[in-house]
C-alpha positions in Angstrom: 0.0 0.0 0.0 1.4 3.4 -1.0 2.3 5.9 1.8 -0.2 8.6 2.7 0.1 11.7 0.5 1.2 9.6 -2.5 -0.4 10.0 -5.9 -2.7 12.4 -7.8 -4.3 13.9 -4.7 -0.9 14.8 -3.2 0.3 16.3 -6.5 -2.9 18.3 -7.1 -2.9 19.6 -3.5 0.7 20.5 -3.7 0.2 22.5 -6.9 -2.9 24.2 -5.4 -1.0 25.2 -2.3 1.9 26.6 -4.2 -0.4 28.6 -6.4 -2.3 29.9 -3.4 0.9 30.9 -1.6 2.3 32.7 -4.7 -0.8 34.8 -5.1 -1.0 35.4 -1.3 2.6 36.5 -1.3 1.9 39.2 -3.9 -1.2 40.4 -2.0 0.6 40.4 1.4 3.5 42.4 0.0 1.2 45.0 -1.4 -0.7 45.1 1.9 2.6 45.7 3.7 3.4 48.5 1.3 0.2 50.2 2.4 1.3 49.7 6.0 4.7 51.2 5.3 3.0 54.2 3.6 0.9 54.5 6.8 -2.4 54.0 4.8 -3.2 50.8 6.7 -2.3 49.9 10.3 -0.3 46.7 10.9 -3.4 45.1 12.4 -5.4 45.9 9.2 -2.6 44.6 7.1 -2.6 41.3 9.0 -6.4 41.0 9.1 -6.8 41.7 5.3 -3.9 39.3 4.4 -5.4 36.4 6.5 -8.9 37.0 5.1 -7.5 37.2 1.6 -5.7 33.9 2.1 -9.0 32.3 3.4 -11.0 33.5 0.5 -8.3 32.6 -2.0 -8.2 29.1 -0.6 -12.0 28.8 -0.9 -11.9 30.1 -4.5 -9.1 27.7 -5.6 -11.0 24.8 -4.0 -14.2 25.8 -5.8 -12.5 26.6 -9.2 -10.5 23.4 -9.3 -13.2 21.2 -7.8 -12.7 18.6 -10.5 -9.1 18.0 -9.4 -8.4 15.5 -6.6 -7.4 18.1 -4.0 -7.8 17.1 -0.4 -10.2 19.1 1.8 -8.7 22.5 2.5 -11.7 24.3 4.0 -13.9 23.3 6.9 -17.7 23.2 6.7 -17.7 26.6 8.5 -15.5 28.2 5.8 -12.2 28.2 7.6 -8.8 26.7 6.4 -8.3 23.3 7.8 -5.6 23.0 10.5 -3.5 20.7 8.3 -3.5 23.2 5.4 -3.0 26.1 7.8 0.1 24.4 9.1 1.5 24.1 5.6 0.7 27.7 4.8 2.3 29.0 8.0 5.5 26.9 7.6 6.0 28.1 4.0 8.7 30.6 2.9 5.9 32.9 1.6 4.4 33.1 5.1 7.8 33.7 6.7 8.5 36.5 4.3 5.1 38.0 5.0 5.7 37.8 8.7 9.0 39.7 8.3 7.4 42.4 6.2 4.5 42.7 8.8 7.0 43.0 11.6 8.7 45.9 9.7 5.4 47.6 9.3 4.6 47.2 13.0 8.0 48.5 14.1 7.6 51.5 11.9 4.2 52.3 13.2 5.3 51.7 16.8 8.1 54.2 16.2 5.5 56.7 14.9 3.6 56.4 18.1 6.8 56.8 20.2 7.9 59.9 18.2 4.8 61.5 16.8 6.4 64.8 16.0 8.9 63.1 13.7 6.5 60.9 11.8 3.2 61.5 9.9 -0.1 60.9 11.9 -1.3 57.3 12.1 -4.7 58.0 13.5 -7.5 56.2 11.6 -9.7 58.3 9.3 -13.5 57.9 9.5 -14.9 55.1 7.4 -16.3 57.6 4.8 -12.9 59.3 4.3 -10.9 56.0 4.5 -12.2 54.7 1.1 -11.4 58.1 -0.5 -7.9 58.2 1.0 -7.2 54.6 0.1 -8.5 55.1 -3.5 -6.4 58.3 -3.9 -3.3 56.5 -2.6 -3.9 53.5 -4.9 -4.2 55.8 -8.0 -1.2 57.9 -7.0 1.1 54.9 -6.2 0.1 53.0 -9.3 1.1 56.0 -11.4 4.2 57.1 -9.5 5.9 53.9 -8.4 6.6 52.5 -11.9 8.1 55.9 -12.9 10.3 55.8 -9.8 11.4 52.3 -10.6 12.1 53.2 -14.2 14.3 56.2 -13.1 16.0 54.2 -10.3 14.6 56.5 -7.6 13.3 55.8 -4.1 10.6 57.9 -2.6 13.2 59.8 -0.6 15.4 60.3 -3.6 12.4 61.6 -5.5 11.7 64.1 -2.7 15.4 65.2 -2.8 15.4 65.6 -6.6 12.2 67.6 -6.4 13.6 69.8 -3.6 10.7 68.9 -1.2 10.6 67.5 2.3 10.2 63.6 2.2 7.0 64.0 4.2 5.4 65.8 1.3 6.1 62.8 -1.0 5.0 60.2 1.6 1.8 62.2 2.4 1.1 62.6 -1.3 1.5 58.8 -2.0 -0.5 57.8 1.0 -3.4 59.9 -0.2 -3.5 62.0 3.0 -2.7 65.4 1.5 -2.2 67.4 -1.6 1.1 69.2 -2.2 1.2 72.9 -2.7 1.2 73.9 -6.4 4.9 74.8 -6.5 5.8 71.5 -4.8 3.5 69.6 -7.1 5.2 71.1 -10.1 8.7 70.3 -8.8 7.6 66.7 -8.0 6.2 66.2 -11.5 9.3 67.7 -13.1 11.5 65.3 -11.1 9.5 62.4 -12.5 9.8 63.8 -16.0 6.0 64.3 -16.5 3.8 67.3 -16.8 2.2 68.6 -13.6 -1.2 67.9 -15.1 -0.3 64.2 -15.4 0.4 63.8 -11.7 -2.8 62.3 -10.2 -4.8 64.5 -7.8 
């Protein structure tokens, strides 16, 4: 008799788990970026990442239902303890935990030294979606340009001649730069001021 975990079910399950962890890793990294930009708290990053992993696992199990994948979700809609153990012992999970720790440390520093770091207080729910949407639009436009030019956010601020907090507040969606700063920031990116997202 073959050992447990041998055969088509083990292969299909292994592929499904690798796929889930790859997608989860990308989501968790982006969630941590929102934490580093102080758009999300570390708690929100962790809650959103765990919930994403749960929903993704359900979706994969439903989408690939014809494959011989072992049970990954309980009847209550939670990840089984066996699969959870595989997830949490993976390299993707360890990388996520390291990134989350960095976010938490940065935010703890902000609480310890509030005058040196941008506010972390939570916006009302109505404003939160606007701020998040604005941050997403801004970062999706700016970050590829920074990467293309080999600039970090700090180097962008330096090149534009503005305080780094202006850049971080702009990217996090919490504020709009003054017109002269906005123009300098656009120029440093090599775009017209009108192209820089509001």
